[in-house]
C-alpha positions in Angstrom: 174.6 -109.1 -10.0 177.8 -108.0 -11.6 181.3 -109.1 -10.6 184.5 -110.0 -12.3 183.3 -113.5 -13.2 180.0 -112.1 -14.6 181.0 -109.0 -16.6 178.2 -106.9 -18.2 177.5 -107.6 -21.8 178.2 -104.6 -24.0 176.7 -104.4 -27.5 179.3 -103.4 -30.1 176.7 -102.0 -32.5 174.0 -99.7 -31.4 170.4 -100.4 -32.5 170.5 -97.2 -34.5 172.9 -94.4 -35.1 172.9 -91.9 -32.2 173.3 -88.2 -32.6 175.9 -86.3 -30.6 177.1 -82.7 -30.7 180.7 -81.7 -30.4 181.0 -78.2 -28.8 184.1 -76.1 -28.9 184.3 -73.0 -26.8 185.3 -69.8 -28.6 187.6 -67.1 -27.3 190.1 -69.6 -25.7 187.6 -70.5 -22.9 188.1 -73.9 -21.3 185.4 -76.5 -20.8 187.5 -78.7 -18.5 189.3 -78.2 -15.2 193.1 -78.0 -15.1 194.9 -80.1 -12.5 198.5 -78.8 -11.9 201.4 -80.9 -10.9 201.2 -79.5 -7.3 197.6 -80.7 -7.1 196.1 -77.2 -7.5 192.9 -77.1 -9.6 192.0 -74.3 -11.9 188.2 -74.3 -12.6 186.8 -74.3 -16.1 185.8 -71.0 -17.7 182.2 -69.8 -18.1 182.0 -70.2 -21.8 179.0 -68.7 -23.5 179.9 -69.0 -27.2 180.5 -72.3 -29.0 181.2 -73.7 -32.4 179.0 -76.8 -32.8 179.1 -79.8 -35.2 176.8 -82.8 -35.2 178.0 -86.3 -35.5 176.2 -89.6 -35.9 177.7 -92.6 -34.1 176.6 -96.2 -35.0 179.1 -98.2 -33.0 180.9 -97.8 -29.7 184.3 -97.9 -31.5 183.2 -94.8 -33.4 182.2 -93.1 -30.2 185.5 -94.0 -28.6 187.4 -92.6 -31.6 185.5 -89.3 -31.3 186.2 -89.1 -27.5 189.9 -89.9 -28.0 190.1 -87.1 -30.5 188.7 -84.7 -27.9 190.6 -86.0 -24.9 193.4 -83.5 -25.1 191.4 -80.4 -26.1 190.2 -78.6 -22.9 188.1 -76.3 -25.1 185.9 -79.1 -26.4 183.2 -81.5 -25.1 180.6 -83.9 -26.5 176.9 -83.8 -25.6 174.1 -86.2 -26.4 171.7 -85.0 -29.1 171.9 -83.1 -32.4 172.1 -79.4 -32.8 168.6 -77.8 -33.4 168.1 -76.5 -36.9 167.4 -73.0 -35.8 170.7 -72.7 -34.0 173.2 -70.4 -35.7 176.3 -72.5 -36.2 
């Protein structure tokens, strides 16, 4: 059982490096919703074309660094797994 006196243990180092893919939508398409000051929400675009780059992450700090770098880019996202070799990058 988890509570504030018994927090979950988080391993700082992963057992092995994990592969992730950073996708960036082309043609100014958004991969994130936009929430305006008045509360209105603009849905994400239906992106079909992406630029992809693979990254290997061995620690949670490195994953956090990658996520922080993407946090303010509505055209980018990160997905688990590496890009297949036959994909045209």
